[in-house]
N, C-alpha and C positions, 0 to 999 in steps of 0.2 A: 699690620692689620689690613685686610682687603677692604677696598671701598664698597664692595658689593657682597652681600651675604643674605642667606635665607633663614638664618637663625633669628627667631623673634626676640631673643634676649639681647641681641647685639644692637647698639644704638647707632652704629656707623651710618652716615647719611650725607649725601651731597646736597647743598642748598645754595641759593643765591639770595642776597639781601641788600636792601638800600638803607637798612638801619645802621646807625653809627655805632662803632665800638667805643669802649671807654678810653682806649688809647688808639689813635689812628697812626699807623706807621707808613702811610703812603709816602713815596712810591714803593717802599719795601713791603713784602708780604708779612702779615701779622700771624706769627706762630701761635699766639694765645689770643684768639678772637673772643672778646667778652662784650656782650651787648650792653650798651648804655640805656637801661630801661627808663631812665628819667628824661631822656631826650627823644621826642617823637618827631623831630625834623628829619627829612630824608637827606641822605648823602647826595652829593652832586653826581656821584658815580655808583657803581655796584661792586659788591664783594662776592667772589666765588669761594665757597668754603666747604670743608668737610667736618661734619659733626662726629667726633671720635667716640664720645659717649655723652651721657646727660651732663650738661654744664661745661663741657669741654669741646671747643671747636678750633679749627685752624684755617687760615686763609691760604688757598693753594693757587690762586690766579686762574684766569680764564683759559689759558692754553692747557694747563694740566687738567683742569676741570672738564673741558670738552674732550680732551684725549681720553680721560677715564671713562666718560660716557660712551665714546666710540668703541673703546676696547671691552666694554662690559658684555656679558652674555645676554643681556636683555635685548629683545628685538625692537621694542618701542619705548618711548619716553612719555610720561604724563607729568606735565608741569602743573603744579597745584598752587593756586593763588587764594589765600585764605580771606575770611571776612573780617569785619570790624571787631574791636575789643578782644583781640587775640595777641597774647605775648608769645615770644618765640617758643617756649617750652610747650604751650598749648598747640602751636602749629606743628611742632615735631611729633607730638603725641598723635595728632590726627593723621599726619603723613605716615607714621608707623602703622597705624591701623589700616590705612589704605593699602600700604605695601604688603601687609600680611594677607589682606583679602585678595589682592592681585596674585600673590604667590600661591594662595590656596586654589584659586580658579585655574591658573596655568602657570606653573613655575617657569621663570625665565622670559616671560612675555613682556611685562610692563614695569619699568623703573619709575618710581615716584620721586620727583624733584620739587620740593617746596620752594616757593618764592616768599620771603619774609619781608613785609613792609612795616613801617613803624606805627603801630597802634599806640594809643595813649595809655599811660599807667595810672591815670587819675581815678578817683572814686566817682561814681555817678554816671549812668549810661548816657544821659542827654549830653553832658559835657564831652564825654568820650566820643559820641557820635559825630559832633561837629568837628572836633579836633581830628578824628580819623578821616573824615571827608577831605580835609585840607592835606593830610599826610598822603592820602591815596593819590590826589592830584599831583603833589610834589614828586612822589615816587615814580610817576610816569616818565619823567625826564631820564631817570637812571635806567629804567627798564627798556626805554626806547633805544638807549645806547647799547644795552645788552643785546637786543635783537640785531642791531646793526653789526656789532662785534661778531656775533654768530655767523652772519652772512659773509663777512670778510674771511672768517676762519674756514667756512665751508668751501669757499671758492679759492682758497690758498693751495697752490700746487705743492707747497712744502708739507702742509698739514694733511691735505687730502688729494694726493696724486691720482691720476686717472686709474691706475691699477689698484688703488686702495681708497675708494671714496667712502664717506660716511653714509650708511644706508639706513640709519635709525629713522623711524617715523615719529613725528612729534605730535602729541595731543595736549590739549589744555583743559583743565577743570578749574573754573572760577566760581567761588562761593560767595554769596551775599555781596558785601562791598568790594570784594575782589573783582567783581565785574566792572566796577567803576575804574579800578586800577587798569584792567585790561583795555577797556574802551579808551581811556585817556592815553595809555601807552601807544596803542596803534595809531591814534590821531596824531601824536607828536612824531612818531616814527615816519609816518606819511609826510608830515609837514617839513621835517628837517632833513630826512635821509632818503626817502623814497617818493619824491613828488610825482613820479610817473605812474605810481600805483604800487600797492603792496604785493609782494610775492605770495604765492600759494604755499604757505609754510606749514600749516597745521592740517593734519588729516581729519581730526575731530576736535571741535571746541564745545565743551559742555558748560552751559550757564545754569547754575543751580541756585535757586532762591535769590535771583539777581536783584540787588538793591539799586536799580536804575529805572528810569521811566519806561512804561510799557510800550512807548512808541520808539524806543531807542534804536531798534533794529530796522525800522522802516527805511525805505529808499530815500536818500537825501539827508538822513539823520546821522549823527556822529558814529553811532554803533554799527552802521552799515559796513564799515571797514572790517568788522569782525568776520562778516561773511565773505569779504574779498580775500581774506588771508586763510580761509578754511575751506576744506572740502565739504564738511557737514557742520552745521551749528545746531545744537540740540538744547532747547530751553526746558528746564524742569520747574514746574510751578505748583503752588498749592494756595487756595483761597483763604485757608484758615491759618496761615503762617503768622503767628503772633508777633514775631520780631519785625516783620515787614509792615504790619499794621502800625506799630509804633514808629517805624521809619516814615510812613506816609504822613502821619501827624506831624512829625518833626520837620518834614520838608515843606510843610505849608508856610514856614517862615520864609522860604525862598520862592514862594508863589508856585510851587510844584504840587498842584492838586491832583494830578493824575495818579492812578494806581501804579504799583511797582511791577516790573517785568516778572518777578518771582511770585507775584500774587495771581496774575491773570494770564500770563503768557503774552505774546505780542498782541497789541491792541487790535490790529487788523492784519491777518495773515496774507491777504491779497496785496498788501503794501510792503511785505517783506521779500527779500530775495528768495529765489527758488530753493536754495540749499538750507533754509531755516525750517526746523521742525519743533513742534510743541508737545510736551508730555505732561499731562495732568497727574499730579501725585497726591491729590486731595484724600485718597483713600488710605494712604500709608504714612503720611508725614508725621502726624501726631502719635501714631503707634510706635514709630521708630525713634522719635525725639519728643517725648512728652515733657511739659505741656506745650512748649513753644512751636514745635513742628517746623523747625528751621534747618537743622542739620540732619537730614534724612537720607544722605547719599552714600553712607558707608555701611555699617552693620545694620541688620534688621532688628528683630525683637531681642536678640541675644548678641552681645558684643563678640566679634570674631566670626559670626555667621553672616554671610552677605545678604543684604536686603534686596528687594526687587529693583530698586533704583540703581544700586551698584551693579547688579547683574545686567541690567539693560545697558549701562555705560560700558561694562567690560565686553559684552557681546558686540557692541558697536565698534569698539576698538579692534576686536578680532576680525570682524567682517568688513569694516569700512562702510557699512550700510546701516541706517537707522531702523528701517523696516525691510529686512531682506526678503520677506515673502510678498511684499507689496510696495514696490519702489515709487508708486504714485501717491502713496499715503503721506500726509503732512502732519497728522496729529494722532494722539492715542491717550488712553487712560491706563495707568498702572494700578493693578489691584493686588491685594494680599493673596498669597497662595490659597488655593481651595475656595476662592471667592469670599474669604472672610472679610467682613467690613469692620469699621472702627467700633461699631457697637457690639 
């Protein structure tokens, strides 16, 4: 079976995870990779896998994984980092929807590769939230190793000789608490492997409904590294995102009284690097994801039909420009087609 397909009924998908399997066969590859859903501790390393179909996955190793992406017909890659309280099958369903939307917009352009980090399997959102914050931070160690492994592979004369380099462009979409995973990953990667500064690895980084402080991208703050590693950083936010309202209340426990980045966008655009852009999604978020208004970046009113947020993401991937008609512009408001409002 091919690793890459455009048939929506085929579940085959490449993914990376820090979630532990029920049986760990390290250093051998695990031909029957089954997630241990009762264990939300992150592995010390990462697993590169192929999802053959629903409920069936195999570990293929980083070299085969990267070689498969390089050999694929897709021009670009979109790494998808999910939010909190998502078990693997939830993540795969969302990634499948994203892949189908990408294929519908332009076949062969964008390959979606989900990163699965270990959310909790307990009942109760508040308990899940705190457990998932810890798992997000722990997973950053594994994913920092993942990025360093990729850099070593890319610079290898055996894997990528001068006459056959890897030309895939890499983009990242982090949703909700996935932004915490991304921020912590880049911080640890910088600390342990890239102390001289992070490479410009990502063409576009999309931060959707980000569950981190709204000062996180300011110069001198930990999230500034996201802009160092990216050509463009695009923040999508909505003031009536109910999931982030609950997040703000929960974080008062840690004396974090500030609004979340996914609620208001950056606190002060003047303090953010020049490659950070802010997109107000307040007119569309609860229409696409009622009533929470939190997962509004895939389909629009009808599943399988792209929403305006997805269309903006995809056009940015295609052009490499957030506002191609006005490159000095730093912010915008996304509206429903034909100027329809939520009412």
